[in-house]
C-alpha positions as CSV (number, residue, x, y, z in Angstrom):
1,M,-33.1,-92.6,-80.9
2,Q,-32.4,-93.2,-84.5
3,I,-35.4,-93.4,-86.8
4,E,-36.2,-96.7,-88.5
5,V,-36.4,-97.0,-92.3
6,V,-40.2,-97.7,-92.4
7,D,-40.8,-94.5,-90.3
8,F,-38.6,-92.6,-92.8
9,L,-40.8,-93.7,-95.7
10,C,-43.8,-92.2,-94.0
11,Q,-41.9,-89.0,-93.2
12,L,-40.8,-88.9,-96.9
13,A,-44.4,-89.0,-98.0
14,V,-45.3,-86.2,-95.6
15,I,-42.4,-84.0,-96.8
16,L,-43.1,-84.5,-100.5
17,F,-46.9,-84.0,-100.2
18,T,-46.7,-80.8,-98.1
19,S,-43.8,-79.4,-100.1
20,K,-45.6,-79.8,-103.4
21,I,-48.9,-78.4,-102.2
22,L,-47.3,-75.3,-100.7
23,G,-45.0,-75.0,-103.7
24,I,-48.0,-74.9,-106.0
25,I,-49.6,-72.2,-103.8
26,M,-46.4,-70.1,-104.0
27,R,-46.3,-70.5,-107.8
28,K,-49.9,-69.3,-108.1
29,L,-48.9,-66.2,-106.1
30,G,-46.0,-65.6,-108.5
31,L,-43.3,-66.6,-106.0
32,P,-40.6,-69.3,-106.3
33,Q,-41.7,-72.7,-105.2
34,V,-38.7,-73.2,-103.0
35,L,-40.4,-70.8,-100.5
36,G,-43.3,-73.2,-100.3
37,F,-40.8,-76.0,-99.7
38,I,-39.2,-74.1,-96.8
39,I,-42.6,-73.2,-95.3
40,A,-43.6,-76.8,-95.5
41,G,-40.5,-77.7,-93.5
42,I,-41.3,-75.2,-90.9
43,L,-44.9,-76.5,-90.5
44,I,-43.9,-80.1,-90.1
45,G,-40.7,-79.5,-88.2
46,P,-39.9,-78.7,-84.6
47,A,-40.5,-74.9,-85.0
48,I,-44.2,-75.7,-84.6
49,W,-44.6,-79.2,-83.4
50,G,-41.7,-78.9,-81.0
51,M,-44.0,-76.9,-78.7
52,F,-46.2,-80.0,-78.2
53,F,-43.9,-83.0,-78.6
54,D,-40.5,-84.1,-77.4
55,I,-38.6,-84.3,-80.6
56,E,-35.5,-85.9,-79.0
57,G,-37.6,-88.7,-77.5
58,K,-39.2,-91.6,-79.3
59,A,-39.3,-91.2,-83.1
60,L,-42.7,-89.8,-84.2
61,I,-44.0,-89.0,-87.6
62,L,-44.5,-85.4,-86.5
63,P,-42.5,-83.4,-85.8
64,I,-39.9,-84.4,-88.4
65,S,-36.4,-83.8,-87.1
66,M,-33.0,-83.9,-88.9
67,N,-31.1,-84.7,-85.7
68,N,-31.8,-88.4,-85.5
69,N,-32.5,-89.0,-89.2
70,P,-29.4,-89.9,-91.3
71,Y,-31.6,-91.0,-94.2
72,L,-33.1,-87.5,-94.4
73,R,-29.7,-85.8,-94.2
74,A,-28.4,-88.1,-97.0
75,F,-31.3,-87.3,-99.3
76,A,-31.0,-83.6,-98.6
77,E,-27.2,-83.7,-99.4
78,V,-28.0,-85.4,-102.7
79,G,-30.6,-82.7,-103.3
80,V,-28.2,-79.8,-103.0
81,I,-25.7,-81.6,-105.2
82,F,-28.3,-82.0,-107.9
83,V,-29.5,-78.4,-107.6
84,M,-26.0,-77.1,-108.1
85,F,-25.2,-79.6,-110.9
86,T,-28.3,-78.5,-112.9
87,A,-27.4,-74.9,-112.3
88,G,-24.0,-75.6,-114.0
89,L,-25.7,-77.5,-116.8
90,E,-28.0,-74.6,-117.6
91,T,-25.2,-72.1,-117.7
92,K,-24.5,-71.0,-121.3
93,L,-21.0,-69.7,-121.6
94,E,-21.8,-68.2,-125.0
95,D,-24.4,-65.9,-123.4
96,I,-21.8,-64.8,-120.9
97,K,-19.3,-64.1,-123.7
98,S,-21.8,-62.1,-125.7
99,T,-22.2,-59.6,-123.0
100,G,-18.5,-59.3,-122.5
101,A,-16.9,-57.1,-119.8
102,K,-20.1,-55.4,-119.0
103,A,-21.8,-58.4,-117.4
104,F,-18.6,-59.5,-115.7
105,L,-18.0,-56.1,-114.1
106,I,-21.7,-55.6,-113.1
107,A,-21.5,-59.1,-111.5
108,L,-18.2,-58.1,-109.8
109,G,-19.9,-55.0,-108.4
110,G,-22.7,-57.3,-107.2
111,V,-20.2,-59.4,-105.3
112,L,-17.7,-56.9,-103.9
113,V,-20.2,-54.4,-102.5
114,P,-22.4,-56.9,-100.7
115,L,-19.3,-58.7,-99.5
116,G,-17.9,-55.5,-98.0
117,L,-21.1,-54.2,-96.6
118,G,-22.1,-57.6,-95.3
119,T,-18.8,-58.0,-93.5
120,L,-19.4,-54.6,-91.9
121,V,-22.9,-55.6,-90.8
122,G,-21.4,-58.8,-89.3
123,F,-18.8,-56.7,-87.4
124,L,-21.4,-54.3,-86.0
125,F,-23.9,-56.9,-84.9
126,L,-21.9,-60.1,-84.3
127,R,-18.6,-58.8,-82.8
128,S,-18.1,-61.7,-80.5
129,L,-18.2,-64.3,-83.3
130,G,-15.0,-63.3,-85.1
131,F,-13.8,-62.1,-88.5
132,F,-14.7,-65.3,-90.5
133,T,-18.3,-65.1,-89.4
134,W,-18.4,-61.4,-90.3
135,L,-17.0,-62.3,-93.7
136,F,-19.5,-65.1,-94.2
137,I,-22.4,-62.7,-93.7
138,G,-21.0,-60.9,-96.7
139,V,-20.6,-64.1,-98.6
140,I,-24.3,-64.9,-98.1
141,M,-25.2,-61.5,-99.5
142,T,-23.3,-62.1,-102.7
143,A,-25.7,-64.8,-104.0
144,T,-28.3,-64.0,-106.6
145,S,-31.3,-65.9,-107.8
146,V,-32.3,-64.8,-111.3
147,G,-35.2,-67.3,-111.7
148,I,-37.9,-64.8,-110.4
149,T,-36.4,-62.0,-112.5
150,V,-36.4,-64.1,-115.6
151,E,-40.0,-65.0,-115.2
152,V,-41.0,-61.3,-114.7
153,L,-39.0,-60.1,-117.7
154,R,-40.4,-62.9,-119.9
155,E,-43.9,-61.9,-118.9
156,L,-43.2,-58.2,-119.7
157,G,-41.6,-59.1,-123.0
158,K,-38.2,-57.7,-121.9
159,L,-36.1,-60.9,-121.5
160,Q,-34.3,-60.6,-124.8
161,T,-33.5,-56.9,-124.4
162,K,-30.1,-55.5,-123.5
163,V,-31.1,-55.0,-119.9
164,G,-32.6,-58.5,-119.7
165,T,-29.5,-60.2,-121.2
166,I,-27.2,-58.3,-118.9
167,I,-29.2,-59.3,-115.8
168,V,-29.2,-63.0,-116.7
169,S,-25.5,-63.1,-117.6
170,A,-24.4,-61.0,-114.6
171,A,-26.5,-63.3,-112.3
172,I,-24.7,-66.4,-113.7
173,I,-21.3,-64.8,-113.2
174,D,-22.3,-63.5,-109.8
175,D,-23.1,-67.0,-108.6
176,V,-19.8,-68.4,-110.0
177,L,-17.8,-65.6,-108.2
178,G,-19.9,-66.2,-105.0
179,I,-19.1,-69.9,-105.0
180,I,-15.4,-69.1,-105.4
181,V,-15.6,-66.7,-102.4
182,L,-17.5,-69.4,-100.4
183,A,-14.8,-72.0,-101.2
184,I,-12.0,-69.6,-100.0
185,A,-13.9,-68.6,-96.9
186,L,-14.6,-72.3,-95.9
187,S,-11.0,-73.4,-96.7
188,I,-9.1,-70.7,-94.8
189,N,-11.4,-70.8,-91.7
190,G,-9.5,-72.9,-89.2
191,G,-11.0,-76.1,-88.0
192,V,-13.4,-76.8,-90.9
193,S,-11.2,-78.7,-93.3
194,T,-12.8,-81.9,-94.7
195,S,-9.8,-82.8,-96.8
196,P,-7.2,-85.3,-95.4
197,V,-4.9,-84.3,-98.3
198,L,-5.1,-80.6,-97.4
199,D,-4.4,-81.5,-93.7
200,V,-1.2,-83.2,-94.8
201,I,-0.1,-80.5,-97.1
202,N,-1.1,-77.6,-94.8
203,P,-0.9,-78.9,-91.2
204,N,-0.5,-75.4,-89.8
205,G,-3.6,-74.0,-91.6
206,L,-1.7,-71.3,-93.6
207,T,-4.1,-69.2,-95.6
208,I,-1.8,-68.9,-98.7
209,I,-1.5,-72.7,-99.0
210,S,-5.3,-73.1,-98.7
211,V,-5.9,-70.5,-101.4
212,L,-3.3,-72.1,-103.7
213,W,-4.9,-75.5,-103.2
214,I,-8.3,-74.1,-104.1
215,L,-6.8,-72.7,-107.3
216,A,-5.3,-76.2,-107.9
217,F,-8.8,-77.6,-107.8
218,F,-10.0,-75.3,-110.6
219,V,-6.9,-76.2,-112.6
220,F,-7.6,-79.9,-112.1
221,A,-11.3,-79.4,-112.8
222,I,-10.7,-77.6,-116.1
223,G,-7.9,-80.0,-117.2
224,A,-10.0,-83.1,-116.5
225,G,-13.0,-81.4,-117.9
226,I,-11.4,-81.1,-121.3
227,G,-11.0,-84.8,-121.5
228,I,-14.5,-85.5,-120.1
229,S,-16.0,-83.1,-122.6
230,K,-14.3,-84.9,-125.5
231,L,-15.4,-88.2,-124.1
232,F,-19.0,-87.1,-123.9
233,K,-18.9,-85.7,-127.5
234,Y,-17.7,-89.1,-128.7
235,I,-20.5,-90.9,-126.7
236,E,-23.1,-88.5,-128.0
237,K,-22.0,-89.0,-131.6
238,K,-22.1,-92.8,-131.3
239,T,-25.2,-93.2,-129.1
240,P,-27.1,-89.9,-128.9
241,H,-29.8,-89.5,-126.2
242,T,-29.3,-92.8,-124.5
243,R,-29.7,-93.4,-120.8
244,R,-25.9,-94.0,-120.4
245,I,-25.3,-90.2,-121.0
246,P,-27.3,-89.0,-117.9
247,I,-26.0,-91.9,-115.8
248,L,-22.4,-91.1,-116.6
249,S,-23.1,-87.4,-116.1
250,I,-24.4,-88.0,-112.6
251,A,-21.3,-90.2,-111.9
252,V,-19.1,-87.3,-113.1
253,C,-21.1,-84.9,-110.8
254,M,-20.7,-87.1,-107.8
255,L,-17.0,-87.7,-108.4
256,Y,-16.3,-84.0,-108.8
257,A,-18.2,-83.3,-105.6
258,F,-16.2,-85.9,-103.8
259,I,-12.8,-84.9,-105.1
260,A,-13.6,-81.2,-104.5
261,E,-14.3,-81.8,-100.8
262,K,-12.1,-84.7,-99.8
263,V,-9.0,-83.9,-101.9
264,F,-9.0,-80.1,-102.3
265,G,-11.0,-79.0,-99.2
266,V,-13.5,-77.2,-101.5
267,A,-17.2,-77.5,-100.8
268,D,-18.9,-80.4,-102.6
269,I,-21.5,-78.1,-104.1
270,T,-18.6,-76.2,-105.9
271,G,-17.5,-79.5,-107.4
272,A,-21.0,-80.3,-108.6
273,F,-21.5,-76.9,-110.1
274,V,-18.1,-77.1,-111.9
275,A,-19.1,-80.6,-113.2
276,G,-22.3,-79.0,-114.7
277,L,-20.2,-76.3,-116.3
278,V,-17.9,-78.8,-117.9
279,L,-20.8,-80.8,-119.3
280,S,-22.6,-77.7,-120.5
281,T,-20.1,-77.2,-123.3
282,N,-21.8,-80.1,-125.1
283,H,-25.1,-78.3,-125.7
284,N,-27.2,-81.2,-126.9
285,S,-26.0,-83.6,-124.2
286,A,-26.4,-80.9,-121.6
287,E,-30.0,-80.2,-122.4
288,Y,-30.8,-83.9,-122.5
289,V,-29.0,-84.6,-119.2
290,D,-30.6,-81.6,-117.6
291,S,-34.1,-82.8,-118.5
292,K,-33.4,-86.2,-116.9
293,V,-31.6,-84.9,-113.8
294,T,-34.2,-82.2,-113.2
295,V,-36.9,-84.8,-113.0
296,N,-35.1,-86.7,-110.3
297,S,-33.9,-83.6,-108.5
298,Y,-37.2,-81.6,-108.3
299,T,-39.4,-84.7,-107.9
300,I,-37.8,-85.9,-104.7
301,F,-34.3,-84.7,-103.7
302,A,-34.6,-80.9,-104.0
303,P,-37.9,-80.6,-102.1
304,I,-36.3,-82.7,-99.3
305,F,-33.3,-80.3,-99.2
306,F,-35.3,-77.1,-99.0
307,A,-37.9,-78.6,-96.7
308,G,-34.9,-79.7,-94.6
309,I,-34.0,-76.0,-94.2
310,G,-37.4,-75.3,-92.8
311,I,-37.2,-78.4,-90.5
312,K,-34.0,-77.1,-89.0
313,I,-35.4,-73.7,-88.1
314,T,-36.2,-73.1,-84.5
315,L,-37.1,-69.9,-82.8
316,D,-35.5,-70.8,-79.4
317,G,-32.6,-68.4,-79.8
318,F,-34.6,-65.6,-81.5
319,N,-34.5,-62.4,-79.5
320,L,-34.6,-58.6,-79.9
321,G,-30.9,-58.4,-80.8
322,M,-31.4,-61.0,-83.6
323,L,-34.4,-59.1,-84.8
324,W,-32.4,-55.9,-85.3
325,F,-29.7,-57.9,-87.0
326,A,-32.2,-59.5,-89.3
327,L,-33.7,-56.1,-90.3
328,A,-30.2,-54.7,-91.0
329,F,-29.1,-57.9,-92.8
330,V,-32.1,-57.8,-95.2
331,A,-31.9,-54.1,-95.9
332,V,-28.2,-54.0,-96.5
333,A,-28.4,-57.2,-98.7
334,I,-31.0,-55.5,-101.0
335,L,-29.4,-52.1,-101.1
336,A,-25.9,-53.5,-101.7
337,K,-27.0,-55.3,-104.9
338,I,-28.7,-52.2,-106.2
339,I,-25.7,-50.0,-105.5
340,G,-23.1,-52.6,-106.6
341,C,-24.7,-53.6,-109.9
342,G,-26.6,-50.3,-110.6
343,S,-23.5,-48.1,-110.3
344,I,-21.4,-50.2,-112.6
345,A,-24.3,-50.3,-115.1
346,K,-24.4,-46.5,-114.9
347,A,-20.7,-46.3,-115.6
348,F,-21.3,-48.2,-118.8
349,K,-23.7,-45.4,-120.0
350,F,-27.0,-47.2,-119.1
351,S,-29.8,-44.7,-118.3
352,N,-30.7,-44.1,-114.7
353,K,-33.9,-46.2,-115.1
354,D,-32.1,-49.1,-116.8
355,S,-29.3,-49.0,-114.2
356,F,-31.9,-49.2,-111.4
357,R,-33.7,-52.0,-113.3
358,I,-30.5,-54.0,-113.4
359,G,-29.9,-53.4,-109.7
360,I,-33.4,-54.5,-108.8
361,G,-33.1,-57.5,-111.1
362,M,-30.2,-58.8,-109.1
363,I,-31.7,-58.4,-105.6
364,A,-33.6,-61.7,-105.4
365,R,-32.1,-64.5,-103.4
366,G,-33.1,-68.1,-103.6
367,E,-31.4,-71.5,-103.9
368,V,-27.8,-70.4,-103.9
369,A,-28.1,-68.2,-100.8
370,L,-29.8,-71.0,-98.9
371,I,-27.2,-73.5,-100.0
372,V,-24.3,-71.1,-99.1
373,A,-25.9,-70.5,-95.7
374,E,-26.3,-74.2,-95.0
375,K,-22.6,-74.9,-95.9
376,G,-21.5,-72.1,-93.7
377,I,-23.5,-73.4,-90.8
378,T,-22.2,-76.9,-91.3
379,G,-18.6,-75.5,-91.5
380,G,-19.0,-73.5,-88.3
381,L,-19.0,-70.1,-89.8
382,L,-22.5,-69.2,-88.6
383,P,-24.6,-70.3,-85.6
384,A,-27.6,-72.4,-86.7
385,D,-30.0,-69.9,-85.0
386,Y,-29.3,-67.5,-87.8
387,R,-30.7,-69.8,-90.5
388,V,-34.1,-68.0,-90.1
389,V,-32.5,-64.7,-91.0
390,V,-31.4,-66.0,-94.4
391,V,-34.9,-67.4,-95.0
392,L,-36.3,-64.0,-94.2
393,L,-33.9,-62.4,-96.9
394,V,-35.1,-65.0,-99.5
395,L,-38.7,-64.2,-98.7
396,V,-38.5,-60.4,-98.7
397,S,-36.2,-60.2,-101.8
398,S,-38.4,-62.7,-103.7
399,L,-41.5,-60.5,-103.0
400,L,-39.8,-57.2,-103.7
401,A,-38.0,-58.0,-107.0
402,P,-41.0,-58.7,-109.2
403,I,-43.2,-56.0,-107.7
404,V,-40.6,-53.2,-108.3
405,L,-39.6,-54.5,-111.7
406,K,-43.2,-54.4,-112.9
407,M,-43.5,-50.9,-111.6
408,L,-40.3,-49.8,-113.4
409,Y,-41.6,-51.3,-116.7
410,K,-45.1,-49.9,-116.3
411,N,-46.2,-48.0,-119.5
412,D,-42.9,-48.8,-121.1
413,D,-43.7,-50.2,-124.6
414,T,-40.2,-49.9,-126.0
415,S,-36.9,-51.3,-125.0
416,L,-33.3,-51.6,-126.3
417,P,-32.5,-55.1,-127.7
418,I,-29.0,-56.5,-127.8
419,D,-28.2,-55.2,-131.2
420,G,-28.8,-51.6,-130.0
421,K,-31.7,-50.8,-132.3
422,L,-34.9,-49.4,-130.7
423,Q,-37.9,-51.6,-131.4
424,E,-41.3,-52.4,-130.0
425,I,-41.4,-55.6,-127.9
426,P,-44.8,-57.2,-127.7
427,Q,-46.0,-58.1,-124.2
428,E,-46.8,-61.7,-125.4
429,N,-43.1,-62.5,-126.0
430,N,-42.9,-66.3,-125.8
431,C,-39.3,-66.9,-125.1
432,E,-38.2,-70.5,-124.5
433,Q,-35.3,-69.9,-122.1
434,T,-35.5,-72.6,-119.4
435,T,-34.9,-71.8,-115.7
436,Q,-34.7,-73.9,-112.7
437,S,-37.7,-72.3,-111.2
438,A,-39.9,-73.2,-114.2
439,N,-39.0,-76.8,-113.8
440,I,-39.8,-77.2,-110.2
């Protein structure tokens, strides 16, 4: 039975209230608020209340279900689009350029090693599900959430050091590479195409054509982005900081997301992220747009998306085999980042301790890992029962990263800044770099 609009309004109030309360609690504990949002979803969803009520029967306020709720699904989809759009807006290409090949290769190591080891874990534990599922396990492991690491480094006064800058830049590049890998995995997996255009161009589902069509999207996005960037520079010059700029920016975001999925068969989140990258080239406009979009995103849409992940979680299919897989998945995902990023850092003559710091700084998973997992589940790459495993990775890595980083920097009063000169960094360093986690 489909839920009525008036019932949805009450459910919306419940989601927002519980998400924010638990988000504040997580923040007080030094953890990302998205964990609170997910836990809120678990508490108000069928994982708990399903034991007492028939969630497929008459629509009730609790438990809240996504199955018969098109309004909730629509709000959640807008939420994930906004999250990825703001991630693109907050990406500073100059910071990436300043770290050069080091950050790129460290990020590449942080993608290839988890991708390879994750695929191996998928093969060992999920043999019956096929190659694309094994590959997707690796794709999930490639994601990095640097928000927690940034907050820890800022607290320790190490954010503007060489290690801090490398971690931030590598995490940004890491997510870009991970999204590209996700786009390829979704496009070449038979039976998940959402593009009528791609179906016409590639009726037989040839991998090479799908990959070339993905590349065509990025060519289109960059080409159109040059014109869009010039247009926004003109608008900003004529009417700076007016409401038309964020409104037009959101329109560009939605249009990119639509074209990405319906024309090129690339996930809509990729289109939204690229739209954010395009608009980030106009720094003044990007900061203004980000401040406006973030209010809408983290006031209503993003909490609904992340709470929706918790709402979708059920423990019906959880068994001993899945437990062993979950333990292996979390352990390999953490070790793969340390090995992949730390070994490349060591090759660039970083000390053993700094190489380990870089590796630890990249292990935290958050929004992107959850978004990637949801897209893979929707696209048929992973059974929905395994959603809880990804949530477990986010929880463990979010706890582990700040604890180990603080231990590694304990009694360390000096650090190497970007210019290579040794200087003392005060603990009360008050950097003003903005992160998504600080805005939630």
